N, C-alpha and C positions, 0 to 999 in steps of 0.2 A: 487814630485809634486811642481813646482815653483809657486810663488805667482802670476806671470803674467798669467800662464796658466789657472787659475781658473775663469777668467772673460769671460763672453759671449761676442758676437759681439757687442751688444748694449753698454755694459760697456766699452769695449775697444774703441769704437768710441767716447764715451763721454770723456774718459781719454785723448785720442789724441786731441780732441777738446780743452780740458782744458790746456794741458801741454805746451811744449816748442815751438810748432809751432802755429803761429797766425791762427785763423779761417778764412776760405773763405766763410763760409755758409751765412754770413751777407753781402756779397758783398765786403768785404775788402780783399785785397791780401797781399803779402809780404811787400808792402810799408807801412802797418800799424804798422810794427815793428820799435820801436824807438831805443831800446838797445838790443844787443845780447851778450851773453857769450857762447863761443864755445869751450868746452873741457878745460876750464881753470883749472890750477893747481897752488897752492901756497904752498911752503914748507918753514919751518923755522927749520934749522939744520936737525935733524932726524925726525921731525914731519911734517906730511902733513896736513895742515889746510884746504885746499880745494882740492878735488880730482876729476879731469875730469868732471867738472860741466858745464852743458849747460842749458841755460835759455833765453827766449825771453820776452821782456817787450813791451806791445802793447801801441799804442798811446792813451792817455787819461785815462788809467787805473791806479788804485792804487793797486800795487802788494806788498804783505808783505812777507819778508823772516822770517820764524818762526822756532825756534828750541831752545834747551837748551843751556846754557852757554858752550862755547867751541866747538860748532858744526860747526863754520866757517862762520856764517852769516855776522858778522861784517867785516871779512876779505873780503868776497865777495863784500860787499858794498864799501869797500875801493878800491878794484880793479875797480869797476864801476866808482868811483870818480877820479881815477888816483893817489890816495895816496899810492897804492901798485901796483907793476908790476907783472903780472903773470909769473910763471916760465915755463909755457907751455900753449898752447891754445891762443885764440884771444878774445878781447873785441871790439865790433863794435858799433858805434853810427851813426844812419842813414845810415847804410850800409858801412861806412868807418871804417877801422881798426884804433883804437886809442891806442891799446896796444897789444903786444905779448911778446914772451920771449926775444926779442932783443931791443925793443924800446917801449916808452910810451909817449903819449901826456900829457903835464903838466895839472894839474887840472884846472888852470885858462884859458886854451885854449880849454876846452872840452864843454863849454856851458852847464855845469851841476851845479845845485844849491845844497847846503848842509845845513841841519839843524841839529845841534849837540845836544847831551844830555843836556849840560849846557847852551844852547842858544847862548853863546859866544857874548853877546851884549857888545858894548863899553860903559863903565859906565860914561864917561865924555861927551858923545854925547846925544842929545835929541832923542826922539822917531823918529821924522822926519829925523834927521841927520843919525840915524842908518839905516833907510830904504833907504835913498839916497846914502849910502856909496858905493854901487856897481855900481851906474849909472855914471861911469867915462866918458862915451862917449856922454852923453846928455848935452844939454845946460841948463841954469838956468830955462827957462820957461818949457821945457820938463820935467826936473827933478821935478819941483813943481807939474806939472800935474800928473806925475806917482806916486809920493809920496801920493798926495791927493787921487788918485784912489785906491791905496792899503790900505791906512788907513781907507777908507770907507769900503773896502772889509772885513777887519779884525775887523771892528767896534771899531776903536781907533782914530777916527778923533778928538775927544775931548781931546786926550792926546798927541798931536803932540809935545808940548813943554815940556813934562815931561821927566825926566831922568829914566833909568831902575830901580833904587832903589826906585822909587816912585810907581812902578807898582806891581801888584800881579804876582804870578807865571804864571797863565794862560795868563795874559796880556803880560808878557815878551815872552811867547812862540809865541803869535800872532805877536809880533814885529819881532821876529826871522824869522817867516814864511814869513812875508811881505818883509823883507830885502832879503831873498833868492829868492822870486818871482820877485823882482824889475827888474832885468836884463832880464826877460822873458826867463829863461833857457829852454833848450830842454827837460830836465828831472830833477826832484827834488828828492834828496836822504835824507831820515830822519833816523837818528841813535838813536833808542830807544827814540823817541821824548817825551814820556809821563812819563819816569822813574823818573823824579825829582819832580813829582806832587803827592799830596796826592790822596787817592783812589777816593774820591768824585769828585775832580777836574779832575782827569784822565779820568773818564767816560764822563764828560761834554766836555772836550777839544777834545777828539778823535772824537766826533760827530761834533764839530765845525770845526776841521781841515779838516775832510772829506768834509764837505759842502764847505769850502773855496777852497779846491783843485778842486772840481767839478765846482764851479762857475768860477774859473780861467781857467779851461780847461787844466790843466797841467798834464803831465804824472809823476807818482811818485812811488818810491820804498821805503818802510819802513822796518825797522828791529826791531823785538821784540821777547821776550821769553814768552809773555803774550798771551795765547791761546784765551781768550775772546776778547782781543783787536783785534787780527788778524782776527778772525771770524766776528767781528762786523763792521769793517771799510773797509775791503778789497774787491776788485772786484775778485782778485784771491789770493790764499795763496800758498806759496812754502815752504814745510816743509823739513828741513835739519837735518841730523844726521851724525856726524863724518866726516864732510867735503863733504858729498854726498847729492844729491837731492833725497829725498824719494818719494815725490809726489807733483804735481802742479795741482791746479784746483780751481773751485769756492768753497767758504767756505762750502756750504751745501754738495757739492759732496765729498770734502775731509773728512768732519766729518762723513757723513752717509755711505760712501763707502771707507774707508781707505785701501790702497793697501798693507800695511805691518802692522805687529804687533806693530812696533814702532809708526807709525802714529796713530793707534787705541788707544794705551796706552797714548800717549802724549796729544791727544786732548780729554780732559775730563776723567771721570772715565770709565774704561773699565773692563768688566768681560768676561770670556770665558767659554762657556758650552762645555764640552766634548761630542762628538756626534759620532754616527755610522750611515752611510747612507746606507739604503737598497733601493731597486729599487723604492719603492713607499712611503717610509716614512723616516724621520730623527728621530732617537732615541736619547733622551737626558735624563739626570737625573731628569728633571722636567716634563717629558712627551714627547710624540711623536707629530710631526707636519709635514705638507706636504713639500716636497722638494721645491715647488714653493716659500716658504717663505725665501729661501736663494738666494741671488743675484748671478745669473749666474751658479747655480748648475745644471748639466746635468747628464743623466744616465750613462755616461762614468765613473763617479766617484762612481758608486754603489759598495758597498763592501769595502769602505774606511773609515778611521777615519777622523773626522773633529773637529775643534774648532770653535764655533759659537760666534761672538762678540755680547754682549748684554750690553746696557747702562742702567743706573738707571731707566730711564723713560720707558724702555722696559719691566720691570718686576714689579710684585706686590707680596707682602708677606702677608699671612694670618695666624694668630696664630691658631694652631690646636692641637689636642692631639698627643702625641708622635707616636702613631700607624699610624697616617695619615701624619706625617711630612716627608719632604725630605731634611730638613736642620734646622740650628739654627742660631739665630742672634748673631753675635760675636762683633759687633761694631755699634755705632749710632752717626751720625753727624748731628748737627742742623745747617741749613743754613739760617734760618729766614722764608722764605716761605714754606720750606719743611724739612722733615727728610730724610736722606739717610742712609739706613741700609745695613751693610755688612753682608751677609749670607754665612756661610760655609755649602755647600751641603753635603749630606751623602757620596758622592764619593770623597770629598775633593776639588771640585771646589769652588772658591770664586766669588760671584756676588754681585751686589749692587741693591737695590730696593728703589725707591723714592716714598714717601708718603706725602700728605698734612700735614702741621705742626700741624693740630688739631688731627692727629692720631699718638699717641706715643706708640711704642711697646718697651717692656723691653728686655734688653740684656739677652741672654740665653734662650729665649723662642723658643719652637719648632714651625716651620712655614712650610707652603706649598707655594712654589714659582710657579707663573704662568706667562706665556708669555703674554704680553699685548701690543705688538708692532703693529702699523698700517702701517708698511713699511717693505720692504725686508731687510734681515740681511746679513752682511758681514761674511765671513768664511775663515778659514786658515787651512793648514795641521798642525797637532800637532808638537810642537817643538821636535827636535831630541835629543836623549841622556839624557832625563830627566826621571828617573825611576818613579817619582811621576806622571808625565804626563801619562806614560804608564799604571800605575795602574788605573788612573781616566778614561782613555779611555776604558780599559778592562772592567770596571764596567758597561758600557752601551752596550757593544757588546752582541749579542745573544750568549748563551752558547750551 
């Protein structure tokens, strides 16, 4: 059973709407696409960093490439910018090919802006001079107008004569953003733009940067390994793994209906309930529930094993006597607003249960776990070749 086959028509339509082809439902056609990657491949010696990747970036959106270190997201961004040439496939900007396996338009000729991790400001220039650096074709009056406009946009008008070393990290980032926006690029590329900031400032700045980009009306692609960052600022998220595109869609769609185990596990804490689907019920180690609670599950899958994705906020654990328990607490994580408990169920499944911080449960306690989700759940066929998985699934099958 493939992961693609398990989605019903509604989900398939939504995934197609979200993924590599721009939507026409809102009246926009193919001309709303600014940047396209079509089957691009990038190899380094014996390693394939990006493998047959296709992606479209829509006008005015903020799309984030998300994935673990080494997944190929930065290499993908560098091919968009012209810093790397694909070994196969095409990169198109406004419908024109700017790179393929034989030729590549230089970065300075692509009408693409770049914001680097370290901001790359010129230390000997003032804020205003840094912003004006890329305005080589504008006269003095036009340059002054554009610099003032951008400093107002990034709320740094009062710092125009300061040098970068006189600014905070967040202010330096806004200068770098203004400098990249100054030539009015067709698309702006941001490489881990918040990685050099402390946690508090990172949260503050990602909200500011999104607001600035939306006010400027610019199309942008960002790269990060931070799931919270990607989900909070992006119009769409493109999740990558081992050089391939796993899933593209709106943040809520990708999080709530991940198309693969990797996406499910990478985006937040994921637990999987071993399940057996009979015609009118789904049997799990924490009880039975209606098939309608699983996204896209139809009767053609009756009589099959399933793994049901559950997040910490989907489950509740209650301390009970051993005779009533279906699992035990094996780990406790305090997050401030809540506790997240890892529970090992009697059949061996590991799940997470989230509780308000005022309710503290002890490790080792027997608990009864209940499903408390108000949305449909994603599901997958069990992983092949894992004896432990086979044992867990067998424990919920009718004997």
